[in-house]
C-alpha positions as CSV (number, residue, x, y, z in Angstrom):
1,M,0.0,0.1,0.1
2,A,1.3,3.6,-1.2
3,V,1.6,6.3,1.2
4,R,-1.5,8.9,1.3
5,I,0.2,11.8,2.6
6,F,-0.3,13.6,-0.5
7,D,-4.3,13.1,-0.3
8,T,-4.4,14.9,3.1
9,D,-2.2,17.9,1.6
10,P,-2.9,18.1,-2.0
11,D,-1.2,21.4,-2.4
12,S,2.4,19.5,-1.7
13,R,1.4,17.0,-4.0
14,P,4.9,16.6,-6.6
15,K,4.0,17.6,-9.8
16,P,3.9,14.9,-12.6
17,R,7.2,14.6,-14.7
18,R,6.0,16.1,-18.0
19,Q,7.7,15.9,-21.5
20,F,6.9,18.1,-24.5
21,A,4.6,16.4,-27.1
22,D,7.4,16.8,-29.5
23,D,10.2,14.9,-27.5
24,Y,12.1,17.9,-26.5
25,A,13.8,17.4,-23.5
26,F,14.1,21.3,-22.7
27,R,13.9,24.8,-24.7
28,F,16.7,27.4,-25.1
29,R,14.9,31.2,-25.3
30,S,16.8,34.5,-25.8
31,G,13.7,36.5,-24.6
32,M,11.1,36.5,-21.9
33,Q,8.1,38.3,-21.1
34,R,8.2,41.2,-18.2
35,S,5.4,42.9,-16.9
36,G,3.4,42.1,-20.3
37,K,6.3,43.1,-22.5
38,P,8.7,41.2,-24.4
39,I,12.3,42.0,-23.8
40,S,15.6,40.2,-25.0
41,L,18.3,38.5,-22.7
42,S,21.9,38.3,-22.8
43,K,22.2,34.9,-21.1
44,W,20.0,32.0,-22.3
45,R,17.0,30.7,-20.7
46,V,16.0,27.3,-20.6
47,T,12.5,25.9,-20.0
48,T,11.5,22.5,-19.4
49,G,8.7,20.0,-18.1
50,D,11.3,18.1,-16.1
51,R,13.1,18.9,-12.7
52,E,15.5,16.6,-13.3
53,V,16.7,18.2,-16.6
54,A,16.1,21.8,-15.0
55,D,18.1,20.7,-12.3
56,V,20.9,19.6,-14.4
57,V,21.0,22.8,-16.3
58,A,21.4,24.8,-13.6
59,H,24.3,22.9,-12.3
60,H,26.3,23.3,-15.7
61,L,24.9,26.7,-16.9
62,G,24.3,28.2,-13.6
63,G,21.1,29.8,-12.4
64,K,18.1,27.8,-10.5
65,A,14.9,25.9,-11.6
66,E,12.0,28.1,-10.9
67,E,8.2,27.9,-12.1
68,W,7.0,30.4,-14.4
69,E,3.5,31.1,-15.7
70,T,2.6,29.1,-19.1
71,S,0.0,26.9,-20.2
72,K,2.6,24.6,-22.0
73,E,4.6,21.8,-21.0
74,D,7.8,23.8,-20.1
75,Y,6.3,24.8,-16.5
76,L,10.1,25.3,-15.3
77,E,12.6,27.9,-16.4
78,V,16.1,28.1,-15.5
79,L,17.7,32.0,-16.3
80,T,21.2,31.1,-16.8
81,S,24.2,32.7,-16.3
82,A,25.7,31.8,-19.6
83,N,25.8,33.6,-22.8
84,A,27.6,30.7,-24.8
85,V,27.1,27.0,-24.7
86,Q,28.8,23.9,-26.4
87,I,26.1,22.2,-28.5
88,V,26.1,18.7,-30.4
89,I,24.0,19.1,-33.8
90,D,23.8,15.8,-35.6
91,G,23.3,16.7,-39.2
92,P,21.5,19.1,-41.3
93,Q,18.0,17.5,-41.1
94,A,18.5,19.1,-37.2
95,I,17.8,22.7,-39.2
96,R,14.5,23.7,-40.0
97,D,13.7,26.9,-41.7
98,R,10.8,28.2,-43.1
99,L,8.8,31.5,-43.8
100,I,5.5,32.0,-41.8
101,L,2.5,34.4,-41.5
102,W,0.4,33.9,-38.7
103,G,-3.2,34.2,-38.5
104,R,-5.5,33.7,-35.2
105,N,-6.1,30.0,-35.5
106,G,-2.7,29.2,-36.9
107,P,-0.2,29.6,-40.0
108,I,-2.3,31.4,-43.1
109,H,1.1,31.6,-45.1
110,E,3.7,29.3,-44.8
111,C,6.9,29.2,-47.8
112,D,10.4,28.6,-48.2
113,G,10.5,32.1,-49.9
114,V,9.8,30.9,-53.3
115,Y,7.1,28.1,-53.3
116,F,4.4,27.2,-50.6
117,L,5.1,24.6,-48.1
118,S,1.6,24.0,-46.8
119,P,-1.5,23.6,-47.1
120,E,-0.7,20.5,-48.8
121,E,-2.9,21.2,-52.0
122,D,-1.0,24.3,-52.6
123,A,2.4,23.2,-51.7
124,G,5.1,23.4,-54.7
125,K,3.0,26.3,-55.9
126,E,5.0,29.9,-56.4
127,C,4.0,31.8,-52.9
128,G,4.4,35.2,-54.7
129,C,6.6,36.6,-52.2
130,P,9.0,39.8,-53.3
131,S,12.2,38.9,-54.4
132,L,14.7,41.6,-52.5
133,L,15.3,40.9,-48.6
134,A,14.3,44.3,-48.0
135,E,10.7,44.0,-49.3
136,R,10.5,40.6,-47.6
137,K,11.4,42.7,-44.1
138,A,9.0,45.3,-45.0
139,A,5.8,43.3,-45.6
140,A,6.5,41.2,-42.5
141,R,6.6,44.3,-40.4
142,S,3.4,45.5,-41.8
143,S,1.8,42.0,-41.4
144,R,1.2,41.5,-45.0
145,G,4.1,38.8,-45.6
146,P,5.6,35.9,-43.7
147,A,8.6,36.6,-41.3
148,P,11.3,33.8,-40.6
149,H,10.4,30.8,-37.9
150,T,13.9,28.5,-38.0
151,S,14.9,25.9,-35.2
152,V,17.7,23.8,-34.5
153,T,17.9,20.5,-32.5
154,F,20.7,19.8,-30.6
155,R,22.4,18.2,-27.7
156,L,24.1,19.8,-24.8
157,A,28.1,19.0,-25.0
158,E,28.5,19.1,-21.1
159,C,25.4,16.4,-20.7
160,Y,24.5,14.9,-23.7
161,D,22.5,12.2,-22.4
162,L,20.4,14.7,-21.1
163,G,18.5,14.5,-24.4
164,L,17.3,16.4,-27.3
165,G,16.7,20.5,-27.1
166,T,15.5,22.9,-29.3
167,F,16.1,26.5,-30.0
168,S,13.8,28.6,-32.3
169,S,13.9,32.1,-33.5
170,T,11.9,34.4,-35.8
171,S,15.4,36.8,-36.2
172,W,16.0,37.7,-39.7
173,D,20.1,38.0,-38.2
174,F,19.5,34.4,-37.7
175,L,18.3,33.3,-41.0
176,P,21.5,33.5,-43.1
177,D,23.6,32.4,-40.3
178,L,21.6,29.3,-40.2
179,H,21.7,28.8,-43.6
180,N,25.7,28.8,-43.6
181,V,25.5,26.3,-41.0
182,R,23.5,24.0,-42.9
183,N,25.5,24.2,-45.6
184,E,28.7,23.2,-43.2
185,L,26.8,20.5,-42.0
186,E,26.2,19.3,-45.4
187,R,29.8,19.6,-46.4
188,I,30.9,17.8,-42.9
189,G,28.7,14.8,-43.4
190,G,28.2,14.0,-39.5
191,K,27.7,15.3,-36.2
192,V,29.4,18.6,-35.3
193,L,30.4,20.5,-31.6
194,C,29.9,23.9,-32.0
195,E,29.1,26.9,-29.9
196,L,25.4,28.5,-29.8
197,S,26.1,32.0,-28.4
198,L,24.0,35.2,-27.9
199,E,26.3,37.9,-29.6
200,L,25.9,41.5,-28.7
201,V,25.7,43.7,-31.6
202,K,26.1,47.5,-31.6
203,Y,25.5,50.3,-34.3
204,T,24.5,53.9,-34.7
205,T,21.5,54.9,-36.9
206,E,22.3,57.4,-39.6
207,A,19.6,59.6,-37.4
208,G,21.9,59.3,-34.4
209,R,20.6,56.6,-32.4
210,N,22.4,54.0,-30.4
211,V,21.0,50.8,-31.2
212,E,21.8,47.5,-28.8
213,Y,20.7,43.8,-29.0
214,R,21.8,40.5,-29.1
215,K,21.4,37.6,-31.8
216,P,21.8,34.2,-31.9
217,V,24.8,32.9,-33.4
218,I,26.3,29.2,-34.2
219,R,29.9,29.1,-34.9
220,D,33.5,26.7,-34.4
221,L,31.6,23.6,-36.4
222,T,33.9,20.6,-35.5
223,L,33.3,16.8,-36.6
224,V,33.0,14.6,-33.8
């Protein structure tokens, strides 16, 4: 017979171990919501639905596991002290990139920049997006065209057996970098060790305004 202490104190009942529906053990994030507003981070934020995974991440990357408000499976977050981590990527199939315009109930336009990827009846047809990158960005800013939706699946080099993690981005800056990484992965033809970091970017606009932000970068690919 099992103990029944949590029947008398249900608030202390341990949360069930939860996994992502897509089998990822954790997610890397470069931003968060604060007071209802999105903010970018200088250090990696990791979310998960597994207490053991959160504790391992905190041990290796700093920070501590805490619950955050979400309706998704990854109810634990770790605000790490790391802005760069060593990861292992298993070939070009670990990278996914596409352009998506979202509607209220999901994607209303999904393409590769030239041809539709979905819905199935439109896949392979020309999507009608502008050819110039500047025009694509302008259309996306005005919600008339799709924006990048890229992701990379990987394992942490320091704790390889922790499971698969993922990082997703809607950054236009990350898109060409990820394109080059995919080409390099195809050339190398195997698992690679590399660095995933948040790189500081600073510049001054023509109007004299100073701009500063962090962008995700993958570099130093080495066959393992």
